[in-house]
N, C-alpha and C positions, 0 to 999 in steps of 0.2 A: 715658358717668362710671359708674364705679364703683359699687360699694356695696359698705360691710364690714360688715356686725355682728360683736358681742361682746356673748355674754352674761356673767350676775353672774358667776361660774365665774370669768370671768377678766378679773376688775376686783376682785375679792372681797379685795384691798390691797392693801399701796404697790408692793409687787413685781409685782402684774397689771399694773398703771397700770405702771410700767416698762417689762414687757413688749411690753405695748401699746405704747408709743412704737415700740421697737426694730421693732414688727413692719410701721407707717406709714412708716416711715425707710426699710424695703427693698421694702414694698410696694405703696405705696400713689404716685399722682402729683396733682398738684396741684387734677385732676377726679374728688376723691374723694368720695364719703358715708359718714362714720363710726357710727353708730347703735348706742347702748349701753344697756344693759339695768341698771336697778338693781346697786348692790355687790353680791354676796352672798347674803345672807341678808337686805336690807335689807326687800323685799317683806315677809315674811315678818315680820315686826318691825312695820311698819306696817298690817299686817291683825292681829295682835295691837291696835296702839294702838286704831286701830279699835274690836274685838270690849271693850277696857275702856271707851271713850267709853261704850259704851248700856250695860254691865252696872255696870261699877267707876270710877267717873270720877276717886274722889279717887286711881288708880294712875294715872293717864294721865302725872302729869308724870315719873314716874320713869325707863316707857318711852318717852316719846323723849326727854329725855335721856342715857339709859341709847345710843339711837340718835345720836344726836351728838356721844357719847364715841367711839365707833367708825371714823367718819368724820373725827375731828376725830385719832382717832392718823393712820389715812390722810395726814394735810393736814401732821402733822409730821415726816412720812417723806417726802412730795416737797417741801415749798418753807421755801425761809428764814422764821427770825419773821416776824412783821410782813407776811409776804404778805398782801395784799389778799382772797386766794382765802378766806383764815380768815373775813373779817365779811360776804362774801358768803353762806360757807354757814351759816350764825350766822341773817342772814337771813332764807334759805330753811326755816331751823326753828321761828325767832320767825312764820311764814307758818304753818307748820300750827297750830303754838297758835291764832294769833287763828281763824285759819276754828273747830276746835273750840269752843274759847271763845266764839263768836257763832253759830255756826246752828242753825238753828233745823227744818231736815225732818227729818222721822224716815226717813225717806228710809233703809233703812242702806245700797245701791246708791250712790247718791250719795254719800251723805257719804263710802262705801269710794272710791269714786272717783278725789272731789278731795284725798285724804288722800291715799293709794298712790301715786298719778302721781309724786308729788313724790322718790320712790324713783328715776326716772329723770332728773328734771330736776339731783338733788345730782349723783349722775352725772359724769351731762355736765359738770356749774359743774362741774366740780372738773377732769375730762379737758380739754377747752376750753382753759382754764387751761393746763394741765401742758402740752399743748402747745405754744402760745406762748410759754412760761416756756422749752423748748429749743427755740425757735425756727424751728419750725413754723407758719405761719403759718396759725391754722383760724379760722374766725367759727364763734357757737354760734345754733344754729337752735332756735329753739319748735314741735316738733311739734303742740302743739296752734293752732300759726297755720295746718296746712297739711290735716293730715288733719282734716277733717267728718266728721261722723255722726250718726247721730240722737242719743235722747235715751235709748236703748236702753242704764243706766247696766251697768256690768261686762263687755258685752259687743256694745259700738258699729257698728253695721251705718255701713258707711262710703259717706258722699258723692261718688264716683265722679269728677263732673265735676268737684264743686269744687275736692274734693281735689287734682284734676291741675292745675287752671289754678293751685290756689295754690302747689303744687310749686316749677312753672314759671315764675312771679312771686318767690318765696324764694331758690330757688337762688341764688347767690353761686359763677359759673366762676370760676375761676381760684383758687379758694383752699379747704382743704379746708374742707366742714361739715361739723360735732357735732350732732346732734341725738339725739333719743329711740326709743326702740321702744316696745312695747305702749301710747302715749296720740295721743287726739283731742279736740275739742272738739265740741258741740252748737251749734246755731245763735246758742243762748245765753252761747259760750264758756264754757261750763261744762266742765271738764274729763270728761272719756271714756274709758274703754280697753277695749282690745279683746277679751279675756277669753282663752282661752289659745290660746299659742303665739302672744301678740300681738304678742313683738318681731323674731322672724322675719316674720309678718304685713306690721309698720313695714314693715322691708328688701322688701319684696318690691311694696310699693307704689311707696316711691320709684324702685325699681329698674323700674317699670311705666308710675308717669309719664316715667321723664324715657328713655325708648328706655335701659336701659341696657346697655352692654356686660357684665358679670358681674355677679351678685350672690355674694359669698363668707363664710359664715358662720363662724365660727373659734370652735374648742371643742376640748376639751381629748383628747382623742379622733383617731387618725392623718386621721378619716375615719369612713364611713360599714362599718362591719363586717356581715359574713354570721349575725353574732348578737350577742349582750349577753355581751361572755366574764367577766362574775359570773355566768352560768348556762351556761353553754356553752366548752366546752377549744376548742382549738385556732382562733377569729374570727380570718377574716380578712377583707383589706381589699377591698374592691367599687370599682375603679376605676371605674367608669361603670353605670352606674344611668337607662333613663326616664324621662321625668316622667308615664306611668301605670302603669310598674312601682316606682316611689316610690308613687304614693298606696294600690295595693294591696296594698304592705307596711305603713302608717300604718294603714290600715284593720285589719287582723288585727293590728294593737299594735306591730308597732315603731318603734323611740323612732328616727328615719330626721325627714320633717319632714313636718309639720302640711299635709295638702292643701290648707285654703286660702291657705298659703304655694304654694304650688306651681301652682294655678289661673293668679294676673293672672302668674306669665315662662311659665309655658306659653301664654298666650296670644300672648304676641310672640319666642317660642323664645328666651328668655334663659334664658344656660344658671347654675347654682346649683352653687358651686363649696362643699364641706363641709372645709375644714383644721384645722391643727392649732394653734392658738397657744402651741406650743412647737415645733413643727418647722415654722416657716411653710415653707420650702422642699421639704417632700416634696409631692407631687404633691393626697394627696386623696380625695376619691369629687366625680365630674362626674355634674350629674344634669342629663339634656337630652333632645333630641331623639333617637332611633337606637334602639340596643340595647337588650333589655330588661335585659340584668347583666353585665357583662363585668367578672367570669370569670364561665362560665354553672355556679353551683355553686350548693346546695342554702341557701336563707334560712332561719334557727330565727327563733321569738317565742313564747314564753314567759309566760303569762300562769299566774298562782300564785294562791287563794283565793275559789277559786269555790266555784258550787253547779250540780250538775246536779238537773236536776229529768225524772224520767221522768213522762208521764200519757199513762192507756187509760183509753178510755172504759168507764163499769161494763158499762151492756148490749150493749156489741161492737158498736155501731154506729157508720159511719165519721165520721173527724176530718177533716173538709174546713171549708168555709170558715165552716158559722154556729159550731163551736169553734172553730177556729180566729182569730178573731175576738173571741173572748170570752175564751181567751187571750192573746191580747196587751194588749187592756183594759185585764185586772186589775196582768199586767206593765204596764205602764203607770204605772196607780192607785198603785201600790206604789216606785215609781224604778225599777225593775231592770233593768239597763245585759245586753241580752241581743247576748253574746258569738257563738250555735250557735245553731241550731237542724236538729233532723232530727224528720217524721214519715211515718211509713206509713200504712197501714190505718184503724187502730185505734190504733194512742201518739203520744205527739208529748215529743220531749225536746226540752230547752231547757238552755245554760249557762249562768248570770245570774253579775253581781255585783251582792253585793245591800251596796250604797254605806251606806245607811242603819240597815241590820241591822231589815229588818221581811219576815224571809222566816218568821217565823209567822205574821204574818198575813197573808202571803197564801197559805200554808198554809192557814188556817183558812177562808179564802174558799173554796176551791176546794175542800176536802171536803165529799163527798155528792155534789159532780157529775163527776168523774175518781178513779179506784186509785191512787194516787202514791205515786211511789218519791225518798227525797230522798239524795243524796250531798251530805253538804258536805264544805266543803275542800278540792276537786276543782284539778286542775293540768288546762292545753289549752296545749297544745306547740304551733304550726302551723309548718309546713314548706313553703315554699314553692319551687317546681322539684325537687322532690321526688324521689330516686332508694331503690332494696332498702336502697344501706349506710343511708342520713339516716337511714331510719325504724326500720332496724335500734338504731342510735345511739342517737337516744330511746327507742324500748319496750326494750330490754331489762333484763329478769326483771321489767318492769313486769305490774301487772295491767287491763287494758286493760278501760276500760269504756263508750268511745263511738272509735266511728270513719268521720268522713267526708272522703269525696275527690272532687276534680273535679279537672282537666286538668295543671293544675300546682300544685296546692296539694292538701296531706292533714291534716288537722286532728282531734289525740287528744288522748283527757280517760281523767288517770289518778287513781287516789288519791296524796293525798299525802302 
């Protein structure tokens, strides 16, 4: 079995769906699972519908109508008039309305999962119908019948034994199976979602359960690059990355593949290809067992809009376990994401992302316990497999606030 995963950007419009058809014709065979995300910005639109439901119910229908019109335009450019798909998609949108009109649960995460998961249901219904319309024998598979999770809505934890059994029983061999990323269901058959990078994770779950030959994630880039081309000039394609190196890069913030996607693949040594849906014949990048990187070049990761705190003990006492535990308890209390820490005998530096704009509250709580220096709006550069030239490339002309290095990684913080 081959597993193909297409993200929302690849099917954001009719031309994207037609391009998916070309990729399937060229690269798939009869034993292929095609996993698709919601089209374009559909997930965002459905999130807004959920928000409207809880806040201003009088605007609810306009949001649903706008999203329906977006999909209707795609349908009109893919199918002849009066094709049955128009009625099928209309019914799915009516189900969203019906749920919101009759729901009694005040649980935001529960409602979110019952509504937002329709994005994938709609996209795969369209794509399966389009493949069959173009003489490719495919079947639509409801991922909620396959991937079983607990009832932790918006972050369902996979029940692996039941999930593997379901997938093996539900897959129709000898045909292309079209199914959804991101979604599953709990023991009561309520929809659940798998959280961050859920569609890639879904693909890995199917690959693991089927002992897949490979997993290919089709993106709008040629593969994995050694730096974001929007930030770093002359980014290079990485031909091969080991599982462990990909996890390291993801840990530092590279938009490679989320570790939870890699872990099931690593267990069974299933190779993961990252390829361009615009150039399906390109080599792309393979993530597999083997050497860390081919070619062995520095990899650059950038994070902006961070805050650097430098804390010193007021009485020159050591900053050891007791003080450090208090610092981390406070960081956790104010939901600060920690990107780097460094400590010496009497000082402690931490670089954080203040997602919820609570830094002033945090400072107020820490004042009187530590001498605090705060640097707002700093940039963190991480270089894996660094050399002196790569350091110069990043640091040239910048004022260095903090440096931390290990054998393979250097992290540099500068004012923005």
